[in-house]
C-alpha positions as YAML, in Angstrom:
chain: A
units: angstrom
residues:
- id: 1
  name: MET
  ca: [38.93, 48.10, -56.34]
- id: 2
  name: GLY
  ca: [42.78, 47.71, -54.64]
- id: 3
  name: LEU
  ca: [44.20, 46.81, -52.42]
- id: 4
  name: ILE
  ca: [42.39, 49.04, -49.64]
- id: 5
  name: GLY
  ca: [39.02, 48.32, -50.95]
- id: 6
  name: GLY
  ca: [39.92, 44.50, -50.79]
- id: 7
  name: MET
  ca: [40.66, 45.25, -47.54]
- id: 8
  name: ALA
  ca: [37.69, 47.04, -46.70]
- id: 9
  name: ARG
  ca: [35.33, 44.03, -48.27]
- id: 10
  name: THR
  ca: [36.94, 41.67, -45.86]
- id: 11
  name: ALA
  ca: [36.76, 43.79, -42.88]
- id: 12
  name: VAL
  ca: [33.10, 44.24, -43.89]
- id: 13
  name: VAL
  ca: [32.25, 40.24, -44.29]
- id: 14
  name: ALA
  ca: [34.70, 39.80, -41.09]
- id: 15
  name: GLY
  ca: [32.25, 42.14, -39.25]
- id: 16
  name: THR
  ca: [29.05, 40.83, -40.42]
- id: 17
  name: ALA
  ca: [30.43, 37.17, -39.67]
- id: 18
  name: THR
  ca: [31.13, 38.56, -36.16]
- id: 19
  name: ALA
  ca: [28.25, 40.12, -35.37]
- id: 20
  name: VAL
  ca: [25.70, 37.32, -36.77]
- id: 21
  name: SER
  ca: [28.08, 34.96, -34.39]
- id: 22
  name: ASN
  ca: [27.40, 36.81, -31.78]
- id: 23
  name: ARG
  ca: [24.04, 37.49, -31.96]
- id: 24
  name: VAL
  ca: [23.66, 33.45, -32.63]
- id: 25
  name: SER
  ca: [25.31, 32.67, -29.23]
- id: 26
  name: ARG
  ca: [22.89, 35.33, -27.61]
- id: 27
  name: ARG
  ca: [20.32, 33.70, -28.81]
- id: 28
  name: GLN
  ca: [21.03, 30.50, -27.79]
- id: 29
  name: ALA
  ca: [22.45, 31.37, -24.40]
- id: 30
  name: GLY
  ca: [18.88, 33.08, -23.64]
- id: 31
  name: ARG
  ca: [17.58, 29.84, -24.87]
- id: 32
  name: TRP
  ca: [19.70, 27.89, -22.59]
- id: 33
  name: ALA
  ca: [18.66, 30.35, -19.67]
- id: 34
  name: GLU
  ca: [15.07, 29.62, -20.37]
- id: 35
  name: GLN
  ca: [15.22, 25.95, -20.10]
- id: 36
  name: ASP
  ca: [17.68, 26.35, -16.95]
- id: 37
  name: GLN
  ca: [15.10, 28.52, -15.21]
- id: 38
  name: GLN
  ca: [12.39, 26.03, -16.33]
- id: 39
  name: GLN
  ca: [14.09, 23.16, -14.83]
- id: 40
  name: ALA
  ca: [14.59, 24.98, -11.80]
- id: 41
  name: TYR
  ca: [11.00, 25.95, -11.30]
- id: 42
  name: GLU
  ca: [9.98, 22.26, -11.91]
- id: 43
  name: GLN
  ca: [12.34, 21.04, -9.30]
- id: 44
  name: GLN
  ca: [10.98, 23.83, -6.91]
- id: 45
  name: GLN
  ca: [7.60, 22.27, -7.51]
- id: 46
  name: GLN
  ca: [8.36, 18.80, -7.21]
- id: 47
  name: TYR
  ca: [10.65, 20.19, -3.78]
- id: 48
  name: GLU
  ca: [7.46, 21.85, -2.46]
- id: 49
  name: GLN
  ca: [5.25, 18.85, -3.59]
- id: 50
  name: GLN
  ca: [7.01, 16.55, -1.56]
- id: 51
  name: GLN
  ca: [7.06, 18.55, 1.32]
- id: 52
  name: GLN
  ca: [3.33, 19.30, 1.33]
- id: 53
  name: TYR
  ca: [2.93, 15.35, 0.83]
- id: 54
  name: ALA
  ca: [5.60, 14.65, 3.74]
- id: 55
  name: GLN
  ca: [3.94, 17.28, 5.90]
- id: 56
  name: GLN
  ca: [0.46, 15.80, 5.52]
- id: 57
  name: ALA
  ca: [1.93, 11.98, 6.23]
- id: 58
  name: GLN
  ca: [3.21, 13.49, 8.98]
- id: 59
  name: TYR
  ca: [-0.33, 14.75, 10.21]
- id: 60
  name: ALA
  ca: [-2.30, 12.17, 8.78]
- id: 61
  name: PRO
  ca: [-4.18, 8.81, 10.79]
- id: 62
  name: PRO
  ca: [-2.58, 6.05, 11.04]
- id: 63
  name: PRO
  ca: [-4.08, 3.88, 7.96]
- id: 64
  name: GLN
  ca: [-6.96, 1.46, 9.30]
- id: 65
  name: GLN
  ca: [-5.62, -1.59, 10.01]
- id: 66
  name: TYR
  ca: [-8.21, -4.36, 9.07]
- id: 67
  name: ALA
  ca: [-9.97, -5.87, 12.12]
- id: 68
  name: PRO
  ca: [-9.23, -9.44, 13.06]
- id: 69
  name: PRO
  ca: [-11.55, -11.70, 11.91]
- id: 70
  name: PRO
  ca: [-14.24, -12.75, 14.64]
- id: 71
  name: PRO
  ca: [-12.98, -15.63, 17.08]
- id: 72
  name: PRO
  ca: [-14.40, -18.85, 16.10]
- id: 73
  name: GLU
  ca: [-18.03, -19.80, 17.79]
- id: 74
  name: PRO
  ca: [-17.28, -22.92, 20.12]
- id: 75
  name: ALA
  ca: [-18.46, -25.99, 19.37]
- id: 76
  name: PRO
  ca: [-21.67, -27.38, 21.05]
- id: 77
  name: ALA
  ca: [-21.11, -28.86, 23.72]
- id: 78
  name: ALA
  ca: [-20.37, -31.89, 22.95]
- id: 79
  name: GLU
  ca: [-23.02, -35.10, 24.08]
- id: 80
  name: PRO
  ca: [-21.91, -37.68, 26.10]
- id: 81
  name: ASP
  ca: [-20.72, -40.24, 24.96]
- id: 82
  name: THR
  ca: [-23.87, -43.09, 24.80]
- id: 83
  name: VAL
  ca: [-21.97, -46.21, 25.17]
- id: 84
  name: ALA
  ca: [-20.34, -44.88, 28.26]
- id: 85
  name: GLN
  ca: [-23.39, -44.02, 29.69]
- id: 86
  name: LEU
  ca: [-25.03, -46.85, 29.07]
- id: 87
  name: GLN
  ca: [-22.43, -48.95, 30.76]
- id: 88
  name: GLN
  ca: [-22.41, -46.12, 33.62]
- id: 89
  name: LEU
  ca: [-26.11, -47.05, 33.69]
- id: 90
  name: ALA
  ca: [-25.76, -50.67, 34.28]
- id: 91
  name: GLY
  ca: [-22.88, -50.49, 36.77]
- id: 92
  name: LEU
  ca: [-25.49, -48.91, 38.68]
- id: 93
  name: LYS
  ca: [-28.21, -51.57, 38.20]
- id: 94
  name: ALA
  ca: [-25.01, -53.66, 38.53]
- id: 95
  name: GLN
  ca: [-24.91, -52.49, 42.02]
- id: 96
  name: GLY
  ca: [-28.21, -52.64, 43.02]
- id: 97
  name: ILE
  ca: [-28.85, -48.49, 43.02]
- id: 98
  name: LEU
  ca: [-31.06, -49.00, 40.31]
- id: 99
  name: SER
  ca: [-34.05, -50.88, 40.11]
- id: 100
  name: ASP
  ca: [-34.84, -52.57, 36.31]
- id: 101
  name: GLU
  ca: [-37.54, -50.16, 35.48]
- id: 102
  name: GLU
  ca: [-35.49, -46.83, 36.40]
- id: 103
  name: PHE
  ca: [-32.48, -48.70, 34.04]
- id: 104
  name: ALA
  ca: [-35.23, -49.12, 31.28]
- id: 105
  name: ALA
  ca: [-36.38, -45.21, 31.97]
- id: 106
  name: ALA
  ca: [-33.07, -43.91, 31.93]
- id: 107
  name: LYS
  ca: [-31.77, -46.04, 29.08]
- id: 108
  name: ALA
  ca: [-34.54, -44.66, 27.10]
- id: 109
  name: LYS
  ca: [-33.56, -41.23, 28.21]
- id: 110
  name: VAL
  ca: [-29.79, -41.83, 26.72]
- id: 111
  name: LEU
  ca: [-30.92, -43.69, 23.69]
- id: 112
  name: GLY
  ca: [-33.57, -40.81, 22.74]
- id: 113
  name: SER
  ca: [-36.35, -43.04, 22.44]
...
């Protein structure tokens, strides 16, 4: 094999290497394109989900608020101060407005006996 044979062999090897390299490059470019398409598809899906959620949130009724606690029940009417009532009755007796029997009955009523 002479000079032409060596050159031919070199050309075949170089051509094969170039063909293999091109094939690998095309395959890799195809994979990258698939990845890009998959990412674009996923982004589109996320965008559509966000839009749907935004539309639902826009038309959804406002969340229910917790009802305020009921107002506290009013305190039972305070019983009049016993001492003050007895003093008032004593004052009426001292003025002569109440008799001894009326005073005793009113006093028994105030004391609950």
